[in-house]
C-alpha atoms as an extended CHARMM CRD file, in Angstrom:
* protein
*
        84  EXT
         1         1  UNK       CA              0.0000000000        0.0000000000        0.0000000000  PROA      1               0.0000000000
         2         2  UNK       CA              2.9110000000        2.3390000000        0.6400000000  PROA      2               0.0000000000
         3         3  UNK       CA              3.6890000000        3.0850000000       -3.0350000000  PROA      3               0.0000000000
         4         4  UNK       CA              0.2250000000        4.6440000000       -3.3900000000  PROA      4               0.0000000000
         5         5  UNK       CA              0.7390000000        6.9090000000       -0.3900000000  PROA      5               0.0000000000
         6         6  UNK       CA              3.6930000000        8.7840000000       -1.9110000000  PROA      6               0.0000000000
         7         7  UNK       CA              3.4250000000       12.3190000000       -3.2570000000  PROA      7               0.0000000000
         8         8  UNK       CA              4.3070000000       10.9920000000       -6.7260000000  PROA      8               0.0000000000
         9         9  UNK       CA              1.3520000000        8.6010000000       -6.6500000000  PROA      9               0.0000000000
        10        10  UNK       CA             -1.0460000000       11.1820000000       -5.2370000000  PROA      10              0.0000000000
        11        11  UNK       CA             -0.1300000000       13.5450000000       -8.0840000000  PROA      11              0.0000000000
        12        12  UNK       CA             -1.4970000000       10.9530000000      -10.5480000000  PROA      12              0.0000000000
        13        13  UNK       CA             -5.0080000000       10.9800000000       -9.1020000000  PROA      13              0.0000000000
        14        14  UNK       CA             -7.7810000000       10.5070000000       -9.8780000000  PROA      14              0.0000000000
        15        15  UNK       CA             -6.5680000000        7.3560000000      -11.5920000000  PROA      15              0.0000000000
        16        16  UNK       CA             -7.4950000000        3.9370000000      -12.8550000000  PROA      16              0.0000000000
        17        17  UNK       CA             -4.6330000000        1.6050000000      -11.9920000000  PROA      17              0.0000000000
        18        18  UNK       CA             -4.2310000000       -1.5070000000      -14.1220000000  PROA      18              0.0000000000
        19        19  UNK       CA             -2.4360000000       -3.9920000000      -11.8730000000  PROA      19              0.0000000000
        20        20  UNK       CA             -0.3310000000       -6.4450000000      -13.8560000000  PROA      20              0.0000000000
        21        21  UNK       CA             -0.1330000000       -9.5930000000      -11.7580000000  PROA      21              0.0000000000
        22        22  UNK       CA              3.3670000000      -10.9420000000      -11.1860000000  PROA      22              0.0000000000
        23        23  UNK       CA              2.8080000000      -13.9110000000       -8.8690000000  PROA      23              0.0000000000
        24        24  UNK       CA             -0.7230000000      -14.3360000000       -7.5520000000  PROA      24              0.0000000000
        25        25  UNK       CA             -4.0220000000      -12.4770000000       -7.5340000000  PROA      25              0.0000000000
        26        26  UNK       CA             -3.0690000000      -11.0770000000       -4.1230000000  PROA      26              0.0000000000
        27        27  UNK       CA             -0.7920000000       -8.6230000000       -5.9770000000  PROA      27              0.0000000000
        28        28  UNK       CA             -4.1120000000       -7.0230000000       -6.9610000000  PROA      28              0.0000000000
        29        29  UNK       CA             -6.2640000000       -7.9540000000       -3.9780000000  PROA      29              0.0000000000
        30        30  UNK       CA             -4.0020000000       -6.3170000000       -1.4180000000  PROA      30              0.0000000000
        31        31  UNK       CA             -4.5600000000       -2.9310000000       -3.0770000000  PROA      31              0.0000000000
        32        32  UNK       CA             -8.3400000000       -3.0430000000       -2.7110000000  PROA      32              0.0000000000
        33        33  UNK       CA             -8.0310000000       -1.5660000000        0.7900000000  PROA      33              0.0000000000
        34        34  UNK       CA             -7.3640000000        1.7220000000       -1.0140000000  PROA      34              0.0000000000
        35        35  UNK       CA            -10.6360000000        1.6030000000       -2.9670000000  PROA      35              0.0000000000
        36        36  UNK       CA            -14.2700000000        1.8370000000       -1.9360000000  PROA      36              0.0000000000
        37        37  UNK       CA            -17.2040000000       -0.0140000000       -3.5540000000  PROA      37              0.0000000000
        38        38  UNK       CA            -18.6400000000        3.2440000000       -4.9440000000  PROA      38              0.0000000000
        39        39  UNK       CA            -15.4820000000        3.8980000000       -7.0040000000  PROA      39              0.0000000000
        40        40  UNK       CA            -15.0510000000        7.3670000000       -5.5270000000  PROA      40              0.0000000000
        41        41  UNK       CA            -11.5390000000        6.9680000000       -4.1240000000  PROA      41              0.0000000000
        42        42  UNK       CA             -8.4590000000        8.5610000000       -5.7010000000  PROA      42              0.0000000000
        43        43  UNK       CA             -7.4100000000        5.1810000000       -7.0790000000  PROA      43              0.0000000000
        44        44  UNK       CA             -9.5970000000        2.5560000000       -8.7420000000  PROA      44              0.0000000000
        45        45  UNK       CA             -7.8110000000       -0.7370000000       -9.3580000000  PROA      45              0.0000000000
        46        46  UNK       CA             -8.3690000000       -2.9780000000      -12.3610000000  PROA      46              0.0000000000
        47        47  UNK       CA             -7.0720000000       -6.5250000000      -12.7210000000  PROA      47              0.0000000000
        48        48  UNK       CA             -4.6720000000       -6.5070000000      -15.6870000000  PROA      48              0.0000000000
        49        49  UNK       CA             -5.7680000000       -9.2450000000      -18.0520000000  PROA      49              0.0000000000
        50        50  UNK       CA             -3.3820000000       -8.5470000000      -20.8880000000  PROA      50              0.0000000000
        51        51  UNK       CA             -5.7870000000       -8.3610000000      -23.7960000000  PROA      51              0.0000000000
        52        52  UNK       CA             -8.0480000000       -5.5040000000      -22.7060000000  PROA      52              0.0000000000
        53        53  UNK       CA             -7.0730000000       -2.3390000000      -24.6020000000  PROA      53              0.0000000000
        54        54  UNK       CA             -6.3610000000        0.7950000000      -22.5840000000  PROA      54              0.0000000000
        55        55  UNK       CA             -9.0120000000        2.6250000000      -24.6150000000  PROA      55              0.0000000000
        56        56  UNK       CA            -11.7380000000        0.2540000000      -23.3870000000  PROA      56              0.0000000000
        57        57  UNK       CA            -10.8160000000        0.8510000000      -19.7500000000  PROA      57              0.0000000000
        58        58  UNK       CA            -10.4010000000        4.5810000000      -20.2430000000  PROA      58              0.0000000000
        59        59  UNK       CA            -13.8260000000        4.8540000000      -21.9150000000  PROA      59              0.0000000000
        60        60  UNK       CA            -15.4970000000        3.6910000000      -18.7040000000  PROA      60              0.0000000000
        61        61  UNK       CA            -13.6760000000        6.3160000000      -16.6200000000  PROA      61              0.0000000000
        62        62  UNK       CA            -12.9990000000        9.3180000000      -18.8990000000  PROA      62              0.0000000000
        63        63  UNK       CA            -12.1820000000       11.6870000000      -16.0270000000  PROA      63              0.0000000000
        64        64  UNK       CA             -9.3920000000        9.5280000000      -14.6420000000  PROA      64              0.0000000000
        65        65  UNK       CA             -5.7830000000        9.0450000000      -15.6650000000  PROA      65              0.0000000000
        66        66  UNK       CA             -4.9170000000        5.4890000000      -16.6940000000  PROA      66              0.0000000000
        67        67  UNK       CA             -1.7240000000        4.1040000000      -15.1960000000  PROA      67              0.0000000000
        68        68  UNK       CA             -0.1120000000        0.6700000000      -15.1860000000  PROA      68              0.0000000000
        69        69  UNK       CA              1.3500000000       -0.8550000000      -12.0470000000  PROA      69              0.0000000000
        70        70  UNK       CA              3.7010000000       -3.8230000000      -11.7480000000  PROA      70              0.0000000000
        71        71  UNK       CA              4.1910000000       -5.1570000000       -8.1970000000  PROA      71              0.0000000000
        72        72  UNK       CA              7.8020000000       -6.1260000000       -8.9500000000  PROA      72              0.0000000000
        73        73  UNK       CA              8.5260000000       -2.3740000000       -9.3860000000  PROA      73              0.0000000000
        74        74  UNK       CA              6.3550000000       -1.0120000000       -6.5910000000  PROA      74              0.0000000000
        75        75  UNK       CA              7.3450000000        2.6490000000       -6.8130000000  PROA      75              0.0000000000
        76        76  UNK       CA              7.1930000000        2.9410000000      -10.6070000000  PROA      76              0.0000000000
        77        77  UNK       CA              4.0120000000        3.9360000000      -12.4290000000  PROA      77              0.0000000000
        78        78  UNK       CA              3.6990000000        3.5820000000      -16.2040000000  PROA      78              0.0000000000
        79        79  UNK       CA              1.4940000000        5.4950000000      -18.6430000000  PROA      79              0.0000000000
        80        80  UNK       CA              1.5560000000        2.5090000000      -21.0160000000  PROA      80              0.0000000000
        81        81  UNK       CA              2.1530000000       -1.2150000000      -20.4590000000  PROA      81              0.0000000000
        82        82  UNK       CA              5.8720000000       -1.8270000000      -20.0830000000  PROA      82              0.0000000000
        83        83  UNK       CA              7.8450000000       -3.7830000000      -22.6360000000  PROA      83              0.0000000000
        84        84  UNK       CA              8.1540000000       -7.4940000000      -21.9540000000  PROA      84              0.0000000000
């Protein structure tokens, strides 16, 4: 949770965060403490499934910045999916 409490992360809000799972679903699940069920929190987390285009996610939340998060680089936020 700490990476999302930094000033750098706060400056990205409001944001949709696509979480790209590295090991298990808990990479995503642990972040849900930062989100409420009404989707009104600074961060809304989406489970990265690989094939869903950014445009499709962004269309559902046009007033939010879309960022990509990889748990193996916890303090780095990407505007686009990182290269494999």
